[in-house]
N, CA, C and O atoms as a printed pandas DataFrame, in Angstrom:
     atom_number atom_name residue_name chain_id  residue_number  x_coord  y_coord  z_coord
0              1         N          UNK        A               1  102.796   77.747   46.569
1              2        CA          UNK        A               1  102.349   78.772   47.445
2              3         C          UNK        A               1  103.161   78.781   48.725
3              4         O          UNK        A               1  103.472   77.732   49.290
4              5         N          UNK        A               2  103.498   79.976   49.173
5              6        CA          UNK        A               2  104.258   80.139   50.404
6              7         C          UNK        A               2  103.288   80.292   51.575
7              8         O          UNK        A               2  102.456   81.199   51.586
8              9         N          UNK        A               3  103.402   79.406   52.550
9             10        CA          UNK        A               3  102.513   79.441   53.691
10            11         C          UNK        A               3  103.216   80.155   54.844
11            12         O          UNK        A               3  104.369   79.865   55.161
12            13         N          UNK        A               4  102.480   81.116   55.479
13            14        CA          UNK        A               4  103.049   81.914   56.560
14            15         C          UNK        A               4  102.680   81.271   57.905
15            16         O          UNK        A               4  101.496   81.110   58.200
16            17         N          UNK        A               5  103.662   80.908   58.713
17            18        CA          UNK        A               5  103.444   80.328   60.035
18            19         C          UNK        A               5  103.943   81.300   61.096
19            20         O          UNK        A               5  104.986   81.928   60.918
20            21         N          UNK        A               6  103.198   81.431   62.215
21            22        CA          UNK        A               6  103.652   82.245   63.330
22            23         C          UNK        A               6  103.328   83.720   63.175
23            24         O          UNK        A               6  102.565   84.122   62.297
24            25         N          UNK        A               7  103.931   84.519   64.053
25            26        CA          UNK        A               7  103.695   85.956   64.085
26            27         C          UNK        A               7  104.970   86.691   63.730
27            28         O          UNK        A               7  106.074   86.179   63.916
28            29         N          UNK        A               8  104.801   87.904   63.213
29            30        CA          UNK        A               8  105.976   88.730   62.933
30            31         C          UNK        A               8  106.424   89.402   64.223
31            32         O          UNK        A               8  105.687   89.416   65.209
32            33         N          UNK        A               9  107.610   89.949   64.217
33            34        CA          UNK        A               9  108.160   90.628   65.384
34            35         C          UNK        A               9  107.308   91.850   65.745
35            36         O          UNK        A               9  107.083   92.116   66.926
36            37         N          UNK        A              10  106.847   92.575   64.768
37            38        CA          UNK        A              10  106.019   93.764   65.008
38            39         C          UNK        A              10  104.712   93.369   65.703
39            40         O          UNK        A              10  104.281   94.045   66.638
40            41         N          UNK        A              11  104.093   92.302   65.262
41            42        CA          UNK        A              11  102.842   91.846   65.881
42            43         C          UNK        A              11  103.076   91.472   67.348
43            44         O          UNK        A              11  102.260   91.807   68.207
44            45         N          UNK        A              12  104.157   90.796   67.636
45            46        CA          UNK        A              12  104.467   90.420   69.015
46            47         C          UNK        A              12  104.744   91.642   69.887
47            48         O          UNK        A              12  104.303   91.697   71.035
48            49         N          UNK        A              13  105.461   92.608   69.356
49            50        CA          UNK        A              13  105.756   93.834   70.108
50            51         C          UNK        A              13  104.472   94.588   70.421
51            52         O          UNK        A              13  104.308   95.088   71.534
52            53         N          UNK        A              14  103.561   94.677   69.458
53            54        CA          UNK        A              14  102.283   95.369   69.675
54            55         C          UNK        A              14  101.476   94.666   70.761
55            56         O          UNK        A              14  100.897   95.329   71.622
56            57         N          UNK        A              15  101.429   93.348   70.735
57            58        CA          UNK        A              15  100.697   92.600   71.755
58            59         C          UNK        A              15  101.322   92.818   73.134
59            60         O          UNK        A              15  100.599   92.980   74.117
60            61         N          UNK        A              16  102.636   92.822   73.220
61            62        CA          UNK        A              16  103.322   93.041   74.492
62            63         C          UNK        A              16  103.030   94.447   75.026
63            64         O          UNK        A              16  102.818   94.618   76.226
64            65         N          UNK        A              17  103.017   95.435   74.161
65            66        CA          UNK        A              17  102.703   96.809   74.578
66            67         C          UNK        A              17  101.277   96.894   75.104
67            68         O          UNK        A              17  101.042   97.518   76.138
68            69         N          UNK        A              18  100.325   96.283   74.417
69            70        CA          UNK        A              18   98.926   96.314   74.849
70            71         C          UNK        A              18   98.768   95.617   76.200
71            72         O          UNK        A              18   98.079   96.126   77.085
72            73         N          UNK        A              19   99.395   94.467   76.361
73            74        CA          UNK        A              19   99.326   93.752   77.642
74            75         C          UNK        A              19   99.955   94.590   78.757
75            76         O          UNK        A              19   99.432   94.622   79.871
76            77         N          UNK        A              20  101.049   95.255   78.479
77            78        CA          UNK        A              20  101.705   96.125   79.473
78            79         C          UNK        A              20  100.821   97.278   79.906
79            80         O          UNK        A              20  100.753   97.605   81.091
80            81         N          UNK        A              21  100.143   97.897   78.945
81            82        CA          UNK        A              21   99.240   99.005   79.271
82            83         C          UNK        A              21   98.092   98.509   80.140
83            84         O          UNK        A              21   97.759   99.140   81.144
84            85         N          UNK        A              22   97.490   97.395   79.769
85            86        CA          UNK        A              22   96.388   96.835   80.559
86            87         C          UNK        A              22   96.847   96.447   81.965
87            88         O          UNK        A              22   96.119   96.660   82.935
88            89         N          UNK        A              23   98.037   95.885   82.078
89            90        CA          UNK        A              23   98.559   95.495   83.391
90            91         C          UNK        A              23   98.807   96.716   84.273
91            92         O          UNK        A              23   98.510   96.682   85.467
92            93         N          UNK        A              24   99.344   97.786   83.708
93            94        CA          UNK        A              24   99.605   98.980   84.520
94            95         C          UNK        A              24   98.309   99.625   84.989
95            96         O          UNK        A              24   98.248  100.123   86.113
96            97         N          UNK        A              25   97.279   99.628   84.163
97            98        CA          UNK        A              25   95.974  100.152   84.573
98            99         C          UNK        A              25   95.392   99.275   85.676
99           100         O          UNK        A              25   94.878   99.779   86.674
100          101         N          UNK        A              26   95.476   97.974   85.493
101          102        CA          UNK        A              26   94.945   97.050   86.494
102          103         C          UNK        A              26   95.660   97.161   87.826
103          104         O          UNK        A              26   95.013   97.110   88.872
104          105         N          UNK        A              27   96.981   97.312   87.816
105          106        CA          UNK        A              27   97.750   97.419   89.051
106          107         C          UNK        A              27   97.404   98.696   89.801
107          108         O          UNK        A              27   97.302   98.686   91.028
108          109         N          UNK        A              28   97.224   99.796   89.077
109          110        CA          UNK        A              28   96.850  101.060   89.704
110          111         C          UNK        A              28   95.497  100.931   90.391
111          112         O          UNK        A              28   95.330  101.363   91.532
112          113         N          UNK        A              29   94.540  100.341   89.703
113          114        CA          UNK        A              29   93.215  100.159   90.285
114          115         C          UNK        A              29   93.262   99.193   91.476
115          116         O          UNK        A              29   92.552   99.388   92.463
116          117         N          UNK        A              30   94.072   98.182   91.384
117          118        CA          UNK        A              30   94.219   97.218   92.471
118          119         C          UNK        A              30   94.745   97.916   93.732
119          120         O          UNK        A              30   94.239   97.685   94.830
120          121         N          UNK        A              31   95.760   98.767   93.568
121          122        CA          UNK        A              31   96.321   99.481   94.716
122          123         C          UNK        A              31   95.282  100.387   95.368
123          124         O          UNK        A              31   95.247  100.506   96.593
124          125         N          UNK        A              32   94.434  101.027   94.560
125          126        CA          UNK        A              32   93.380  101.879   95.118
126          127         C          UNK        A              32   92.385  101.054   95.928
127          128         O          UNK        A              32   91.960  101.470   97.006
128          129         N          UNK        A              33   92.020   99.905   95.417
129          130        CA          UNK        A              33   91.071   99.047   96.120
130          131         C          UNK        A              33   91.675   98.547   97.434
131          132         O          UNK        A              33   90.981   98.486   98.449
132          133         N          UNK        A              34   92.941   98.197   97.423
133          134        CA          UNK        A              34   93.606   97.730   98.640
134          135         C          UNK        A              34   93.635   98.842   99.689
135          136         O          UNK        A              34   93.359   98.591  100.862
136          137         N          UNK        A              35   93.965  100.064   99.279
137          138        CA          UNK        A              35   93.997  101.183  100.224
138          139         C          UNK        A              35   92.612  101.477  100.785
139          140         O          UNK        A              35   92.476  101.790  101.968
140          141         N          UNK        A              36   91.592  101.380   99.955
141          142        CA          UNK        A              36   90.232  101.604  100.453
142          143         C          UNK        A              36   89.832  100.532  101.457
143          144         O          UNK        A              36   89.121  100.814  102.421
144          145         N          UNK        A              37   90.282   99.314  101.235
145          146        CA          UNK        A              37   89.949   98.253  102.188
146          147         C          UNK        A              37   90.678   98.467  103.512
147          148         O          UNK        A              37   90.160   98.115  104.571
148          149         N          UNK        A              38   91.870   99.039  103.454
149          150        CA          UNK        A              38   92.602   99.317  104.691
150          151         C          UNK        A              38   91.951  100.446  105.481
151          152         O          UNK        A              38   92.183  100.587  106.682
152          153         N          UNK        A              39   91.136  101.248  104.804
153          154        CA          UNK        A              39   90.410  102.317  105.492
154          155         C          UNK        A              39   89.400  101.745  106.471
155          156         O          UNK        A              39   88.916  102.466  107.343
156          157         N          UNK        A              40   89.070  100.460  106.346
157          158        CA          UNK        A              40   88.164   99.820  107.298
158          159         C          UNK        A              40   88.743   99.872  108.711
159          160         O          UNK        A              40   88.002  100.026  109.682
160          161         N          UNK        A              41   90.067   99.745  108.827
161          162        CA          UNK        A              41   90.708   99.874  110.137
162          163         C          UNK        A              41   90.410  101.246  110.725
163          164         O          UNK        A              41   90.044  101.364  111.895
164          165         N          UNK        A              42   90.568  102.280  109.907
165          166        CA          UNK        A              42   90.337  103.645  110.390
166          167         C          UNK        A              42   88.877  103.837  110.799
167          168         O          UNK        A              42   88.602  104.417  111.850
168          169         N          UNK        A              43   87.948  103.359  109.986
169          170        CA          UNK        A              43   86.525  103.523  110.315
170          171         C          UNK        A              43   86.177  102.819  111.628
171          172         O          UNK        A              43   85.437  103.358  112.451
172          173         N          UNK        A              44   86.708  101.627  111.815
173          174        CA          UNK        A              44   86.410  100.868  113.024
174          175         C          UNK        A              44   86.971  101.564  114.271
175          176         O          UNK        A              44   86.261  101.750  115.259
176          177         N          UNK        A              45   88.233  101.941  114.213
177          178        CA          UNK        A              45   88.863  102.557  115.385
178          179         C          UNK        A              45   88.283  103.950  115.642
179          180         O          UNK        A              45   88.112  104.336  116.799
180          181         N          UNK        A              46   87.978  104.714  114.585
181          182        CA          UNK        A              46   87.371  106.028  114.795
182          183         C          UNK        A              46   86.002  105.900  115.473
183          184         O          UNK        A              46   85.645  106.719  116.320
184          185         N          UNK        A              47   85.247  104.880  115.100
185          186        CA          UNK        A              47   83.969  104.637  115.765
186          187         C          UNK        A              47   84.158  104.314  117.236
187          188         O          UNK        A              47   83.390  104.771  118.083
188          189         N          UNK        A              48   85.181  103.526  117.536
189          190        CA          UNK        A              48   85.487  103.183  118.927
190          191         C          UNK        A              48   85.928  104.426  119.703
191          192         O          UNK        A              48   85.537  104.622  120.854
192          193         N          UNK        A              49   86.750  105.265  119.055
193          194        CA          UNK        A              49   87.198  106.502  119.697
194          195         C          UNK        A              49   86.009  107.430  119.971
195          196         O          UNK        A              49   85.936  108.060  121.026
196          197         N          UNK        A              50   85.093  107.505  119.025
197          198        CA          UNK        A              50   83.908  108.353  119.204
198          199         C          UNK        A              50   83.096  107.880  120.407
199          200         O          UNK        A              50   82.657  108.695  121.218
200          201         N          UNK        A              51   82.897  106.579  120.524
201          202        CA          UNK        A              51   82.159  106.029  121.669
202          203         C          UNK        A              51   82.880  106.333  122.979
203          204         O          UNK        A              51   82.247  106.671  123.980
204          205         N          UNK        A              52   84.196  106.213  122.968
205          206        CA          UNK        A              52   84.980  106.496  124.172
206          207         C          UNK        A              52   84.912  107.985  124.524
207          208         O          UNK        A              52   84.871  108.344  125.701
208          209         N          UNK        A              53   84.901  108.844  123.511
209          210        CA          UNK        A              53   84.770  110.285  123.746
210          211         C          UNK        A              53   83.409  110.610  124.360
211          212         O          UNK        A              53   83.312  111.439  125.264
212          213         N          UNK        A              54   82.357  109.951  123.861
213          214        CA          UNK        A              54   81.024  110.122  124.458
214          215         C          UNK        A              54   81.054  109.760  125.942
215          216         O          UNK        A              54   80.559  110.511  126.783
216          217         N          UNK        A              55   81.632  108.616  126.249
217          218        CA          UNK        A              55   81.700  108.151  127.632
218          219         C          UNK        A              55   82.493  109.126  128.495
219          220         O          UNK        A              55   82.099  109.440  129.618
220          221         N          UNK        A              56   83.614  109.599  127.959
221          222        CA          UNK        A              56   84.453  110.559  128.697
222          223         C          UNK        A              56   83.692  111.851  128.951
223          224         O          UNK        A              56   83.760  112.407  130.047
224          225         N          UNK        A              57   82.971  112.329  127.952
225          226        CA          UNK        A              57   82.216  113.569  128.108
226          227         C          UNK        A              57   81.093  113.402  129.135
227          228         O          UNK        A              57   80.854  114.292  129.951
228          229         N          UNK        A              58   80.419  112.274  129.089
229          230        CA          UNK        A              58   79.339  112.028  130.046
230          231         C          UNK        A              58   79.854  111.899  131.478
231          232         O          UNK        A              58   79.174  112.279  132.432
232          233         N          UNK        A              59   81.056  111.363  131.613
233          234        CA          UNK        A              59   81.613  111.158  132.945
234          235         C          UNK        A              59   82.284  112.409  133.506
235          236         O          UNK        A              59   82.111  112.740  134.679
236          237         N          UNK        A              60   83.061  113.113  132.650
237          238        CA          UNK        A              60   83.876  114.231  133.140
238          239         C          UNK        A              60   83.526  115.587  132.542
239          240         O          UNK        A              60   84.057  116.604  132.989
240          241         N          UNK        A              61   82.651  115.629  131.548
241          242        CA          UNK        A              61   82.230  116.903  130.974
242          243         C          UNK        A              61   83.173  117.505  129.952
243          244         O          UNK        A              61   83.026  118.676  129.602
244          245         N          UNK        A              62   84.142  116.737  129.460
245          246        CA          UNK        A              62   85.056  117.248  128.430
246          247         C          UNK        A              62   85.592  116.100  127.588
247          248         O          UNK        A              62   85.563  114.937  127.993
248          249         N          UNK        A              63   86.083  116.458  126.405
249          250        CA          UNK        A              63   86.719  115.479  125.518
250          251         C          UNK        A              63   88.213  115.468  125.801
251          252         O          UNK        A              63   88.768  116.466  126.260
252          253         N          UNK        A              64   88.866  114.342  125.528
253          254        CA          UNK        A              64   90.289  114.197  125.835
254          255         C          UNK        A              64   91.043  113.690  124.605
255          256         O          UNK        A              64   90.447  113.421  123.562
256          257         N          UNK        A              65   92.351  113.567  124.745
257          258        CA          UNK        A              65   93.188  113.066  123.657
258          259         C          UNK        A              65   93.132  111.547  123.594
259          260         O          UNK        A              65   92.609  110.896  124.498
260          261         N          UNK        A              66   93.672  110.995  122.528
261          262        CA          UNK        A              66   93.643  109.545  122.308
262          263         C          UNK        A              66   94.304  108.786  123.450
263          264         O          UNK        A              66   93.772  107.775  123.907
264          265         N          UNK        A              67   95.442  109.254  123.910
265          266        CA          UNK        A              67   96.175  108.558  124.972
266          267         C          UNK        A              67   95.396  108.427  126.269
267          268         O          UNK        A              67   95.610  107.489  127.036
268          269         N          UNK        A              68   94.496  109.365  126.513
269          270        CA          UNK        A              68   93.719  109.344  127.756
270          271         C          UNK        A              68   92.483  108.452  127.665
271          272         O          UNK        A              68   91.828  108.203  128.678
272          273         N          UNK        A              69   92.159  107.970  126.474
273          274        CA          UNK        A              69   90.935  107.185  126.298
274          275         C          UNK        A              69   91.117  105.699  126.591
275          276         O          UNK        A              69   90.147  105.014  126.916
276          277         N          UNK        A              70   92.328  105.197  126.481
277          278        CA          UNK        A              70   92.582  103.787  126.748
278          279         C          UNK        A              70   91.973  102.843  125.714
279          280         O          UNK        A              70   91.556  101.735  126.049
280          281         N          UNK        A              71   91.925  103.281  124.471
281          282        CA          UNK        A              71   91.311  102.484  123.404
282          283         C          UNK        A              71   92.334  101.606  122.692
283          284         O          UNK        A              71   91.965  100.595  122.095
284          285         N          UNK        A              72   93.588  101.966  122.742
285          286        CA          UNK        A              72   94.616  101.196  122.041
286          287         C          UNK        A              72   94.839  101.673  120.620
287          288         O          UNK        A              72   95.330  100.921  119.777
288          289         N          UNK        A              73   94.478  102.920  120.351
289          290        CA          UNK        A              73   94.711  103.502  119.026
290          291         C          UNK        A              73   96.071  104.198  119.055
291          292         O          UNK        A              73   96.288  105.082  119.884
292          293         N          UNK        A              74   96.987  103.818  118.168
293          294        CA          UNK        A              74   98.340  104.390  118.216
294          295         C          UNK        A              74   98.379  105.852  117.784
295          296         O          UNK        A              74   97.706  106.243  116.830
296          297         N          UNK        A              75   99.170  106.654  118.488
297          298        CA          UNK        A              75   99.340  108.059  118.117
298          299         C          UNK        A              75  100.568  108.264  117.237
299          300         O          UNK        A              75  100.842  109.383  116.803
300          301         N          UNK        A              76  101.310  107.185  116.970
301          302        CA          UNK        A              76  102.423  107.225  116.016
302          303         C          UNK        A              76  102.402  105.917  115.221
303          304         O          UNK        A              76  101.770  104.944  115.632
304          305         N          UNK        A              77  103.085  105.903  114.100
305          306        CA          UNK        A              77  103.072  104.727  113.226
306          307         C          UNK        A              77  103.743  103.533  113.922
307          308         O          UNK        A              77  104.887  103.613  114.371
308          309         N          UNK        A              78  103.003  102.442  113.994
309          310        CA          UNK        A              78  103.517  101.203  114.583
310          311         C          UNK        A              78  103.255  100.063  113.603
311          312         O          UNK        A              78  102.440  100.194  112.690
312          313         N          UNK        A              79  103.944   98.956  113.797
313          314        CA          UNK        A              79  103.868   97.858  112.836
314          315         C          UNK        A              79  102.533   97.120  112.842
315          316         O          UNK        A              79  102.294   96.283  111.971
316          317         N          UNK        A              80  101.672   97.407  113.789
317          318        CA          UNK        A              80  100.396   96.696  113.871
318          319         C          UNK        A              80   99.231   97.463  113.246
319          320         O          UNK        A              80   98.141   96.908  113.104
320          321         N          UNK        A              81   99.436   98.720  112.871
321          322        CA          UNK        A              81   98.355   99.544  112.340
322          323         C          UNK        A              81   98.794  100.282  111.074
323          324         O          UNK        A              81   99.980  100.530  110.858
324          325         N          UNK        A              82   97.813  100.622  110.253
325          326        CA          UNK        A              82   98.060  101.385  109.028
326          327         C          UNK        A              82   97.932  102.889  109.250
327          328         O          UNK        A              82   98.325  103.670  108.383
328          329         N          UNK        A              83   97.388  103.312  110.396
329          330        CA          UNK        A              83   97.078  104.710  110.652
330          331         C          UNK        A              83   97.601  105.158  112.012
331          332         O          UNK        A              83   97.883  104.342  112.890
332          333         N          UNK        A              84   97.724  106.481  112.164
333          334        CA          UNK        A              84   97.911  107.100  113.468
334          335         C          UNK        A              84   96.616  107.828  113.789
335          336         O          UNK        A              84   95.886  108.236  112.886
336          337         N          UNK        A              85   96.330  107.989  115.074
337          338        CA          UNK        A              85   95.051  108.556  115.496
338          339         C          UNK        A              85   95.256  109.726  116.443
339          340         O          UNK        A              85   96.126  109.698  117.314
340          341         N          UNK        A              86   94.437  110.756  116.256
341          342        CA          UNK        A              86   94.424  111.909  117.139
342          343         C          UNK        A              86   92.977  112.290  117.417
343          344         O          UNK        A              86   92.094  112.053  116.593
344          345         N          UNK        A              87   92.745  112.878  118.575
345          346        CA          UNK        A              87   91.422  113.404  118.920
346          347         C          UNK        A              87   91.599  114.831  119.424
347          348         O          UNK        A              87   92.472  115.103  120.247
348          349         N          UNK        A              88   90.770  115.734  118.927
349          350        CA          UNK        A              88   90.810  117.131  119.348
350          351         C          UNK        A              88   89.911  117.326  120.562
351          352         O          UNK        A              88   89.133  116.443  120.922
352          353         N          UNK        A              89   90.026  118.485  121.183
353          354        CA          UNK        A              89   89.231  118.771  122.374
354          355         C          UNK        A              89   87.758  119.033  122.062
355          356         O          UNK        A              89   86.954  119.195  122.980
356          357         N          UNK        A              90   87.393  119.076  120.771
357          358        CA          UNK        A              90   85.973  119.213  120.410
358          359         C          UNK        A              90   85.339  117.849  120.126
359          360         O          UNK        A              90   84.171  117.778  119.745
360          361         N          UNK        A              91   86.101  116.770  120.310
361          362        CA          UNK        A              91   85.583  115.425  120.123
362          363         C          UNK        A              91   85.814  114.841  118.745
363          364         O          UNK        A              91   85.482  113.679  118.511
364          365         N          UNK        A              92   86.375  115.617  117.823
365          366        CA          UNK        A              92   86.657  115.111  116.478
366          367         C          UNK        A              92   87.935  114.288  116.491
367          368         O          UNK        A              92   88.973  114.746  116.969
368          369         N          UNK        A              93   87.857  113.071  115.965
369          370        CA          UNK        A              93   89.028  112.192  115.901
370          371         C          UNK        A              93   89.428  111.998  114.449
371          372         O          UNK        A              93   88.572  111.924  113.566
372          373         N          UNK        A              94   90.734  111.914  114.202
373          374        CA          UNK        A              94   91.267  111.813  112.846
374          375         C          UNK        A              94   92.257  110.665  112.756
375          376         O          UNK        A              94   93.077  110.456  113.650
376          377         N          UNK        A              95   92.164  109.921  111.654
377          378        CA          UNK        A              95   93.124  108.867  111.339
378          379         C          UNK        A              95   93.961  109.349  110.159
379          380         O          UNK        A              95   93.410  109.778  109.145
380          381         N          UNK        A              96   95.271  109.283  110.280
381          382        CA          UNK        A              96   96.184  109.691  109.212
382          383         C          UNK        A              96   96.980  108.481  108.761
383          384         O          UNK        A              96   97.584  107.789  109.580
384          385         N          UNK        A              97   96.981  108.223  107.455
385          386        CA          UNK        A              97   97.662  107.055  106.888
386          387         C          UNK        A              97   99.161  107.192  107.064
387          388         O          UNK        A              97   99.741  108.228  106.739
388          389         N          UNK        A              98   99.792  106.137  107.582
389          390        CA          UNK        A              98  101.253  106.125  107.756
390          391         C          UNK        A              98  101.938  106.081  106.395
391          392         O          UNK        A              98  101.537  105.323  105.511
392          393         N          UNK        A              99  102.974  106.900  106.235
393          394        CA          UNK        A              99  103.774  106.845  105.010
394          395         C          UNK        A              99  105.152  106.259  105.280
395          396         O          UNK        A              99  105.823  105.797  104.357
396          397         N          UNK        A             100  105.572  106.274  106.525
397          398        CA          UNK        A             100  106.833  105.630  106.915
398          399         C          UNK        A             100  106.613  104.955  108.252
399          400         O          UNK        A             100  105.762  105.379  109.035
400          401         N          UNK        A             101  107.359  103.930  108.511
401          402        CA          UNK        A             101  107.178  103.198  109.754
402          403         C          UNK        A             101  105.856  102.451  109.723
403          404         O          UNK        A             101  105.047  102.669  108.821
404          405         N          UNK        A             102  105.629  101.602  110.662
405          406        CA          UNK        A             102  104.373  100.880  110.703
406          407         C          UNK        A             102  104.135  100.092  109.429
407          408         O          UNK        A             102  105.034   99.421  108.924
408          409         N          UNK        A             103  102.930  100.177  108.921
409          410        CA          UNK        A             103  102.571   99.535  107.660
410          411         C          UNK        A             103  102.380  100.649  106.640
411          412         O          UNK        A             103  101.270  101.159  106.494
412          413         N          UNK        A             104  103.439  101.038  105.931
413          414        CA          UNK        A             104  103.360  102.211  105.069
414          415         C          UNK        A             104  102.465  102.014  103.850
415          416         O          UNK        A             104  102.205  100.889  103.422
416          417         N          UNK        A             105  102.010  103.119  103.311
417          418        CA          UNK        A             105  101.181  103.141  102.120
418          419         C          UNK        A             105  102.020  102.846  100.888
419          420         O          UNK        A             105  103.248  102.916  100.934
420          421         N          UNK        A             106  101.360  102.519   99.793
421          422        CA          UNK        A             106  102.067  102.267   98.534
422          423         C          UNK        A             106  102.659  103.559   97.983
423          424         O          UNK        A             106  103.718  103.535   97.355
424          425         N          UNK        A             107  101.993  104.676   98.208
425          426        CA          UNK        A             107  102.460  105.969   97.719
426          427         C          UNK        A             107  103.086  106.774   98.843
427          428         O          UNK        A             107  103.514  106.226   99.859
428          429         N          UNK        A             108  103.133  108.075   98.646
429          430        CA          UNK        A             108  103.725  108.948   99.651
430          431         C          UNK        A             108  102.694  109.894  100.245
431          432         O          UNK        A             108  103.050  110.786  101.016
432          433         N          UNK        A             109  101.430  109.718   99.904
433          434        CA          UNK        A             109  100.388  110.609  100.386
434          435         C          UNK        A             109   99.815  110.098  101.703
435          436         O          UNK        A             109   99.377  108.952  101.799
436          437         N          UNK        A             110   99.824  110.947  102.700
437          438        CA          UNK        A             110   99.246  110.593  103.994
438          439         C          UNK        A             110   97.799  111.074  104.008
439          440         O          UNK        A             110   97.512  112.150  104.533
440          441         N          UNK        A             111   96.895  110.301  103.444
441          442        CA          UNK        A             111   95.492  110.708  103.415
442          443         C          UNK        A             111   94.860  110.512  104.779
443          444         O          UNK        A             111   95.357  109.743  105.602
444          445         N          UNK        A             112   93.760  111.211  105.010
445          446        CA          UNK        A             112   93.134  111.192  106.327
446          447         C          UNK        A             112   91.669  110.796  106.253
447          448         O          UNK        A             112   91.028  110.892  105.207
448          449         N          UNK        A             113   91.164  110.351  107.387
449          450        CA          UNK        A             113   89.740  110.062  107.577
450          451         C          UNK        A             113   89.404  110.590  108.959
451          452         O          UNK        A             113   90.130  110.334  109.920
452          453         N          UNK        A             114   88.293  111.336  109.065
453          454        CA          UNK        A             114   87.939  111.899  110.369
454          455         C          UNK        A             114   86.471  111.633  110.682
455          456         O          UNK        A             114   85.653  111.414  109.789
456          457         N          UNK        A             115   86.163  111.657  111.971
457          458        CA          UNK        A             115   84.802  111.448  112.450
458          459         C          UNK        A             115   84.542  112.437  113.567
459          460         O          UNK        A             115   85.236  112.443  114.584
460          461         N          UNK        A             116   83.525  113.282  113.369
461          462        CA          UNK        A             116   83.179  114.252  114.396
462          463         C          UNK        A             116   82.330  113.579  115.461
463          464         O          UNK        A             116   81.842  112.465  115.272
464          465         N          UNK        A             117   82.161  114.263  116.574
465          466        CA          UNK        A             117   81.400  113.704  117.680
466          467         C          UNK        A             117   79.927  113.528  117.306
467          468         O          UNK        A             117   79.242  112.686  117.887
468          469         N          UNK        A             118   79.428  114.320  116.335
469          470        CA          UNK        A             118   78.032  114.168  115.928
470          471         C          UNK        A             118   77.852  113.122  114.820
471          472         O          UNK        A             118   76.745  112.934  114.315
472          473         N          UNK        A             119   78.948  112.439  114.442
473          474        CA          UNK        A             119   78.848  111.328  113.492
474          475         C          UNK        A             119   79.101  111.673  112.047
475          476         O          UNK        A             119   78.795  110.868  111.168
476          477         N          UNK        A             120   79.656  112.854  111.761
477          478        CA          UNK        A             120   79.937  113.272  110.390
478          479         C          UNK        A             120   81.334  112.803  109.968
479          480         O          UNK        A             120   82.326  113.082  110.641
480          481         N          UNK        A             121   81.390  112.085  108.839
481          482        CA          UNK        A             121   82.666  111.621  108.313
482          483         C          UNK        A             121   83.290  112.694  107.439
483          484         O          UNK        A             121   82.577  113.436  106.763
484          485         N          UNK        A             122   84.611  112.784  107.447
485          486        CA          UNK        A             122   85.334  113.728  106.612
486          487         C          UNK        A             122   86.694  113.162  106.282
487          488         O          UNK        A             122   86.992  111.999  106.557
488          489         N          UNK        A             123   87.518  114.011  105.684
489          490        CA          UNK        A             123   88.887  113.601  105.372
490          491         C          UNK        A             123   89.187  113.764  103.901
491          492         O          UNK        A             123   88.504  114.503  103.193
492          493         N          UNK        A             124   90.212  113.069  103.448
493          494        CA          UNK        A             124   90.652  113.137  102.066
494          495         C          UNK        A             124   89.611  112.504  101.152
495          496         O          UNK        A             124   89.200  111.370  101.398
496          497         N          UNK        A             125   89.170  113.201  100.099
497          498        CA          UNK        A             125   88.175  112.626   99.187
498          499         C          UNK        A             125   88.694  111.327   98.559
499          500         O          UNK        A             125   89.884  111.203   98.269
500          501         N          UNK        A             126   87.807  110.380   98.357
501          502        CA          UNK        A             126   88.166  109.122   97.732
502          503         C          UNK        A             126   88.420  107.996   98.711
503          504         O          UNK        A             126   88.452  106.827   98.326
504          505         N          UNK        A             127   88.601  108.340   99.971
505          506        CA          UNK        A             127   88.856  107.317  100.985
506          507         C          UNK        A             127   87.853  107.474  102.084
507          508         O          UNK        A             127   87.875  106.715  103.053
């Protein structure tokens, strides 16, 4: 009787293909989870900006831009932050994900997260 030891080349190729497919799915999901965790920076700073806007409105009767608030939120991509921040004259502040400079995203999409003065969150769905 002839005894068969080991695997054939076809069996090994099929296993490698299956492992590759699973790895690519896992890596995609991993990148999404990492980006969502980086959104914590945006949520924290937007909350701080909202509080500063409240204080500015109570003191001077109007909302101002990010640079006038003295919060330390960058208005352009810098190496210490994942987002740039802007505030409109209605009190709504927006964080936009850096795609170049600073700490760039894995992709090329500059997704956003915003917080209105009344506490409503908005922005790109999924983040």
